[in-house]
N, C-alpha and C positions, 0 to 999 in steps of 0.2 A: 296416574299419580304424579308424574313429572309436571304436567300442566297445572295440577292443583298447587304445587309449591311455587311455580312461577307466579300464580295468582296471589299466593300469600305474600310473596315478595313485593308485588306492586301494591297490594293492600297496605303493607307497612309504609310504603312511600306515600300513598294517598292520604294516610291518616297522620302524617307528620305535621304537627302544629309548630310553625316556624316564626321566629321573631327577629327583628334587626334588619340589616340591609347588607347586600353584597355588591361590591363594585367591580365584578369580573364577569365577562361574557365568555367563559370557557368552562370545561369540565375536567381539565387536566392540569395538575400542579406538580412542580418539582420541589423536593425537600432536600435542603442542604444545611451545612453549618452544624454547630453544637457537637463537634467532634466526629462527624461522619466523614469517612474517607472516600465514599462513593455516593453519588446522588440516588435518592429513591423517588418514587412518584406516587401520587394518589389521584385516582380517576373516579369520577362520579358515574355510576351506572344506572340503568333503568331495567326493571325486571320484565318488561313487556315491550318489545319492538317488532316491527314487521320483518319477518325472516328474509323475505325475497328482496327487500329494498334497503335495509340498513347495512351500511358498510362501516367498518372501523376506520376512523380518521387516520391518516398517515402519521401524524405526530404521536398518536397512541401506539401504533405499531412500532415506531422507532424506539419509544420508551420501553416497550416490552422487550424488544430485541436486546437492548442495553441492560436489562435487569436480569438478576440471577434467579428470581422466584416470583411467582404471582400469588398474592394473598387475596382471595375472595372472601365474602362474608362466611360462606361455608365451602368446604372442599367439594368441588363439582363431582368428582368420581364417586363419592360416598353418599350423594344425595338420595339415591333410591333406597339404599339399605337403611339410612337414618330416618327416612320418611316413614317407614313402617313402624319403627320404634316410637315415633312421635304421634302416632294416631291416637294414643290414649288421651292426649290433651284435648282432642276434638270432641270427645264424648261428654254429654251432659249427665248430671246426676239424675237418677230415676225420677225424682220429684220435680225436675226442671226441664222436662221435655217441652218441645215447642208448643204442643197443644195445651200445656199447663201454664205457659208463660203469656200466651196471647189470648185476646178475647176471641169469641167465636167469629166475629166479623173480620178481625185481623187475620185469624188463621185461614179463613176462607180466601181472602184476598192474596195473602202470601202464597197459599197453596196453588191458586190459579196462576200466579206469576211463575212459580217454580216449574209447574207443569208445562206452561207455554214456552218459557225461556230455556230451561234446562232439559225438558223432556223427562223430568223425574217427579213422581208423585210425592207430595209432602210427607205422607206416611212413611216413606223410605228414608227421609232425612230428619224427621222430628227428634230423633235421639241424639243428633249432633248439636253442639253448642251453636247459637245463632251466628257468631262470628265465623265459624267453620262453614256454615251454609253460605254466608255472604262471600267468603273467599272462593268457594266453588263457582258461585254465580259470576264473579268478576272475570272469569275466563270469557264470558260472553260479551264483555264490554269492549274487547279489542276491536278496532276498526278494520282488522285484516286477519287473514288466516292463510298460512300458519303464522304464529308468532313465537318468539323465543326471548330469552333474557340476554342482555349484553354480557353478563358474566359467562354464560355458556358459549357465546360467540367468541369471547376472548380465548377460552381454552380450546375451542374447536380450531381456531386459527393458529394456535401455538401449542399443539399437543405434546411437544417434547419439553416444554417448560414445566418445571416442578410447580405444582399447585397445592397450596395449603389453605386452611380455613381459619378465620378469626374466632368463630364460634360454631355451634352445632345447630342443626335444624330443630332438634328437640328443645333447645334453649329458646330459639325464636318462636316456636309454636307455643311453648308454655307462656311466654309473654303475651303473644297475640290473643290467646284464649283466657287470659287472667282477668279481664275486665269483669265487673259485676254482671251476673247473668241477666238481670233485668235491664241493665243498660245495653247489653248486647241485643236483647230482644227489641228494644226501642230502635236501635240502630238498624236492625234488619228491616223493620217495618218502614222506616224512613228511606232506606236504600231502595226498597221496592217502589215506594211512592215517587221518588225522585230519580228513577233509573235513567231516563233519557237525559236529564241534566248531568248525571254522573258520567254517562258515556261521552257527552260533549266536553266535559272537563278533562277526562282522560285523553281524548283526542288532542286537545290543545297542549296538554303536558307532553304527550309523545312528540308532537310537532316541534315544541320548544327544545326538547331533548335532542332530536335528530339535527336540529339547527345548531346544537352545541351552545345554547344560550341559557346558562345557569341562572343569570339574572331574571329572565322571564319565567323560567321554570319555578324559581324561588317565589316570585310574585304570585303565580297561579296557585301554587301550593298554599301560600299564606292566606289567599282569598277564598280557598275552597271551604265550603261548609262542612265537608267530611273531615276536615282537619281536627275537629273537636271529638272525634269518635273514640280515641284511645288515649291512654295516659302517656303524655309526652315525656315526662320525667323518667319513666321506666323504658318505654319503647325506643326512644331516640337518645335522650341526654345521657342516661346511664350507660348505654352501649357505647356511645361516643367516648365517654370517659374511660371505659374499659379498654377500648381499642387504643386510645392515646397513651395508656399506661403500658400496653404491650408493644407498641410500635418501636420505641427506642431500642429495645434489646434485639428486636427482629432486624432492624436496619443497621445495627452496629457491625454485624458480620457480613451482610450482603446488600447488594443493590436490589431493592424490593419494589415491585409494582403492586400497589394496593388498589383493589377495585371494590368499592362499596357503594350502596345506594346514594344517588345524588342528594337526597334529602338529608344525608348525614354530614354534608360538607359545610354549608353556610350557617350563619347565626352565631351568637356569642358563645353558645355551647357546642358549636359544630367542630368537626375534626380539624378544620383549617386553623381556627382560632386557638384550639387546645394545643396544637403543635407549635404555634407561634409562642404561646405562653411558656412552653418548655425550652424555648431558646432556638428553635429551628427557623430557618428562612424558608418561606413558602412562596414560590414564584409561579405565577400563572403562565401556561404555555398555550399559545393560540392554536386552535384546531385547524385553521385554514391558512 
C-alpha cells in the first residue's frame, strides 16, 4: 500500500501542466519578511527517487535543523491508516468497470500489458477506476529498486522533528480520481501505448531532480505529453492557493520547513509567486 501512494504522488507530479518560466536552478527557498521573526523554508520534493543513491543535500539538512517543524503534503506517520480510508475513491461505479469503458480490442491490449507488467490479471483490476490502475502501474516506471519518496527520506533522517501535513491522502485521492471516467479510460489506453516513452520521461525528470535543477525539471514537465491528463486548476493551482493561505499562520509562530512536490513551486500560480504576492521575500538557496 505504501508503494501505491508513492506512485500516486509521482503521478500528480507528472500530470502537472505548468506555464511560465522560472529563473532558479535550485529546489530550496528561504521565506522571510512580512512580519516573520524567524525564517521558514520551502523545498521541492519528488515522490520517487532511488533509495540507495539519493542523498539529502547539506543545505537542506541545515535548513531542517534550524526549523521547528516539518510540514509535508501529508503527515508521513499517518499515511498507512489514511490510505485505507481513501481506498473508496479508487473504486469505479458498477456500470463503469474497465470492461464497459474500453472496446474489446483495447481491453485485450491493456489486459496483456497489466499481466506482463504488473503480474496482475485485468479481471482483478477492472473494478478500479482507470486512474487508480495507472497509478499502480507507475511503480514499474521507476528505473531503480528500491525507490522511496523524498518526503519519507526527510522524516527518516530527522525522526525527532515534529511532522505535520498540509492535507490528507483522502483529499489527494479524491482529486486524482475525480476526472471524468471516460477521460481516465482514454488516459490509461494512451499510457499503455506510450509506456516506454513515459519511462524515459520519468528518468529524465528524476535525473534533473537529483541534480537539483528545478529549471530543467520545470521544462521537462511542461513539455511532457502526460501534463494534459488531469485538471490543473484543481490538482495543482487550487491546492497551491490553499497552502499559501495556510502558510502565513503556520510560519507566524514557528520556523517551518515546508516540503511539497517540486511541481507546485514554479509558475504564476505556483507557491513561490503566491508567497511573494503576500509580501514575503523568497530567496533561492544553492544546493551545492
